[in-house]
C-alpha positions in Angstrom: -20.2 14.1 18.5 -20.7 10.5 19.5 -18.4 8.4 17.2 -19.9 5.0 18.2 -23.4 5.7 16.9 -24.8 3.5 14.1 -25.4 5.3 10.8 -28.9 6.1 10.0 -30.2 3.5 7.4 -30.8 5.0 4.0 -34.0 4.6 2.0 -34.0 1.5 -0.1 -36.1 -1.6 -0.7 -36.2 -2.4 3.0 -37.5 1.0 3.8 -40.1 1.1 1.1 -43.0 -0.3 3.1 -46.4 1.1 2.9 -47.3 3.4 5.8 -50.6 3.4 7.5 -52.7 5.9 5.6 -53.8 8.1 8.5 -50.3 8.2 10.0 -48.4 8.3 6.7 -45.8 11.1 6.4 -46.9 14.0 4.2 -45.1 16.9 2.7 -43.5 15.0 -0.2 -42.1 12.2 2.0 -43.5 9.5 -0.2 -45.2 6.2 0.6 -41.9 4.6 1.5 -40.9 7.2 4.1 -40.3 5.9 7.6 -40.4 7.6 11.0 -36.6 7.6 11.1 -36.1 8.9 7.6 -38.6 11.8 8.1 -37.1 12.6 11.5 -33.5 12.6 10.2 -34.6 14.8 7.3 -36.3 17.4 9.6 -33.4 17.4 12.1 -31.0 17.9 9.3 -33.0 20.9 8.1 -33.1 22.5 11.5 -29.3 21.9 12.0 -28.4 22.8 8.4 -26.5 19.6 8.2 -26.6 16.8 5.6 -28.8 13.9 6.7 -25.9 11.5 6.1 -24.1 13.2 9.0 -26.8 12.1 11.5 -27.0 8.7 13.2 -29.9 7.1 15.1 -27.8 6.9 18.3 -27.0 10.6 18.5 -28.4 12.4 21.6 -30.6 15.3 20.7 -29.2 17.6 23.3 -25.7 16.4 24.0 -24.6 15.4 20.5 -26.8 17.6 18.3 -27.1 20.7 20.6 -30.9 20.8 20.6 -32.4 23.4 22.9 -36.1 24.1 23.7 -36.6 26.3 20.7 -35.2 23.7 18.4 -37.4 21.1 20.0 -40.5 23.2 19.3 -39.3 23.7 15.7 -38.9 20.0 15.3 -42.4 19.3 16.8 -43.9 21.8 14.4 -42.2 20.1 11.4 -43.2 16.7 12.5 -46.8 17.7 12.9 -46.8 18.9 9.3 -45.3 15.6 8.1 -47.4 13.3 10.4 -51.0 14.4 10.5 -51.8 12.2 13.6 -49.4 14.3 15.7 -51.4 17.4 15.2 -53.6 16.5 18.3 -50.6 15.6 20.4 -48.6 18.1 22.3 -45.0 18.4 23.3 -45.5 16.3 26.4 -46.9 13.5 24.3 -44.1 13.4 21.8 -40.7 14.5 23.1 -40.3 13.9 26.9 -38.1 11.0 27.8 -36.6 10.5 24.4 -32.9 11.2 24.1 -31.7 9.9 20.8 -32.9 10.1 17.2 -33.6 6.4 17.3 -35.7 6.6 20.4 -37.7 9.5 19.0 -38.3 7.6 15.8 -39.7 4.7 17.9 -42.0 7.1 19.7 -43.2 8.6 16.3 -43.8 5.1 15.0 -46.0 4.3 18.0 -47.9 7.6 17.8 -48.4 7.6 14.0 -48.4 4.0 12.8 -45.6 4.7 10.4 -42.9 2.1 10.2 -39.7 3.0 12.1 -37.1 1.9 9.6 
């Protein structure tokens, strides 16, 4: 595991911004949820790890062991949480992103949700 990665920010006053309604995360994420917090939550569920063990600088494949099946699982979970992603396919969301932070940035651009 990459020991130099920054820890993922926790939810708090800085994270409690109002998301754009059409891109707002659903599934119990709450109005203050960010692209990064939702992503970390879903990755933690797939990996069966605590969210606190994940950091934005972790590489999806090298550090977290994501394979193609896990990527499809993640995309499905993200489509449930971010309604705007339902029309996007795997090539629109995942290619070229290597870290949790980079994927959170892509999600923010595609959904309008704040990154952190």
